[in-house]
C-alpha positions in Angstrom: -24.3 9.9 18.3 -22.2 10.6 21.3 -20.0 7.8 22.7 -19.7 7.0 26.3 -16.3 6.4 28.0 -16.2 2.7 27.5 -17.2 3.0 23.8 -14.4 5.6 23.3 -11.9 3.3 25.0 -13.0 0.5 22.6 -12.5 2.8 19.6 -9.1 3.9 20.8 -8.0 0.3 21.5 -9.2 -0.9 18.1 -7.5 2.0 16.3 -4.3 1.5 18.3 -4.2 -2.1 17.4 -4.5 -1.4 13.7 -2.0 1.5 13.9 0.6 -0.8 15.5 0.4 -3.2 12.6 -0.2 -0.9 9.7 2.3 0.0 7.0 1.0 3.5 6.1 -1.7 6.1 7.0 -3.6 8.5 4.8 -5.9 11.0 6.5 -8.4 12.8 4.2 -11.1 15.3 4.6 -14.4 13.7 3.6 -17.0 16.5 4.3 -19.6 16.5 1.5 -19.0 12.8 0.6 -22.3 11.0 0.1 -23.4 7.9 1.9 -23.3 5.8 -1.2 -19.7 7.0 -2.0 -18.6 6.2 1.6 -20.2 2.8 1.3 -18.5 2.0 -1.9 -15.2 3.2 -0.5 -15.6 1.0 2.6 -16.4 -2.0 0.5 -13.3 -1.5 -1.6 -11.2 -0.9 1.5 -12.2 -4.3 2.9 -11.3 -6.0 -0.3 -7.9 -4.3 -0.5 -6.7 -4.6 3.1 -7.3 -1.0 4.1 -8.8 -0.2 7.6 -11.1 2.8 7.1 -12.5 4.7 10.0 -14.0 8.1 10.8 -13.2 9.0 14.4 -12.7 12.2 16.4 -9.2 13.5 16.1 -8.7 13.5 19.9 -9.4 9.7 19.9 -7.1 9.2 16.9 -4.3 11.1 18.6 -4.6 8.8 21.7 -4.7 5.7 19.5 -1.6 6.5 17.5 0.5 7.5 20.5 3.5 5.3 20.8 3.3 4.1 17.1 5.2 5.3 14.1 2.2 7.4 13.1 2.5 9.7 16.2 4.3 12.2 13.9 0.9 13.2 12.4 -0.8 14.2 15.6 -0.3 18.0 15.1 -1.7 17.8 11.5 -5.0 16.2 12.5 -7.4 19.1 12.1 -11.0 19.0 11.0 -13.3 16.1 10.1 -11.0 13.3 8.8 -11.3 9.9 7.4 -8.4 7.6 8.5 -7.1 4.9 6.0 -4.5 2.5 7.4 -2.8 0.1 4.9 -2.7 -3.2 6.8 -1.5 -5.5 4.0 0.4 -3.4 1.4 2.0 0.1 2.0 0.4 1.7 -1.1 -3.1 0.3 -0.6 -4.5 3.3 1.3 -3.0 5.7 -1.1 -4.5 3.9 -4.1 -7.9 3.8 -2.4 -8.0 7.5 -1.5 -6.5 8.6 -4.9 -9.0 6.5 -6.8 -12.0 7.8 -4.9 -10.8 11.4 -5.0 -10.9 11.3 -8.8 -14.7 11.0 -8.8 -15.3 13.0 -5.6 -13.7 16.4 -5.3 -14.9 16.6 -1.7 -12.5 13.8 -0.7 -9.1 15.6 -0.1 -6.0 13.9 1.3 -4.5 15.9 4.0 -1.8 13.8 5.7 0.4 10.8 4.5 2.6 8.9 6.9 4.9 6.0 6.1 7.7 4.6 8.2 7.5 7.2 11.0 7.7 10.1 8.5 5.1 12.8 7.9 4.5 13.7 4.3 2.3 16.4 2.7 -1.0 15.4 1.0 0.7 15.5 -2.4 2.6 12.4 -1.5 -0.5 10.3 -1.8 0.4 9.9 -5.5 3.8 8.6 -4.5 2.2 6.1 -2.1 -0.4 5.1 -4.6 2.4 4.4 -7.2 4.1 1.8 -4.9 3.8 -1.7 -6.4 1.6 -4.3 -4.8 3.2 -7.3 -3.1 2.6 -9.5 -6.2 4.1 -6.8 -8.5 7.2 -6.4 -6.3 7.7 -10.2 -6.2 7.4 -10.4 -10.0 10.0 -7.6 -10.3 12.3 -9.4 -8.0 11.9 -12.7 -9.9 12.7 -10.9 -13.2 15.8 -9.3 -11.6 17.0 -12.7 -10.3 16.3 -14.6 -13.5 17.9 -12.0 -15.9 21.6 -13.0 -15.2 20.8 -16.7 -15.8 18.9 -15.9 -19.0 21.8 -13.7 -20.2 24.3 -16.5 -19.5 22.1 -19.0 -21.4 22.0 -16.6 -24.4 25.8 -16.2 -24.3 26.4 -20.0 -24.2 24.0 -20.4 -27.1 25.7 -17.7 -29.1 29.1 -19.3 -28.5 27.7 -22.7 -29.6 26.1 -21.2 -32.7 29.4 -19.5 -33.6 31.4 -22.7 -33.3 29.5 -24.8 -35.7 25.8 -24.4 -35.4 23.4 -24.8 -32.5 22.1 -28.3 -33.5 25.1 -30.3 -32.4 25.2 -28.5 -29.1 21.5 -29.2 -28.5 22.0 -32.9 -29.5 24.9 -33.1 -27.1 22.9 -31.6 -24.3 20.0 -34.0 -25.0 22.4 -37.0 -25.0 24.0 -35.8 -21.7 20.6 -35.7 -20.0 19.4 -39.0 -21.4 
């Protein structure tokens, strides 16, 4: 279905708004993908914070102008599906990689993160990025490790000097 000028302007404005806020972009060829596969992909995209859209490349180029994704404009050739990660940088990569496993027609073509253009093979690198919760857990572990090591060292010294029980009793009396 052909779009009139105002509909095209709406599509470009919507895509430009998403591109301005997105963390990463994965463009993939989707020709040959069934409707049920696309529906399942769109459903998972909504659940994972990925904006998924099929638009003409000329409209996509206009939409990404002035954003960090402008570096991909020369690589946008053929029918493409655009996946923008709006919540986590790796979400679009994980989505495309997961669906490409069961659908050999879905082929990543372009990956862009932080104003850099990467080849399609970097979708694996993007997909391997930790989620926000995983990154926070890794940070918490890193911050807690020195305190845990200190506590183990203090306990080892207390154990060496006459057993751990008096040290524990002294600590309990000090807090009481």
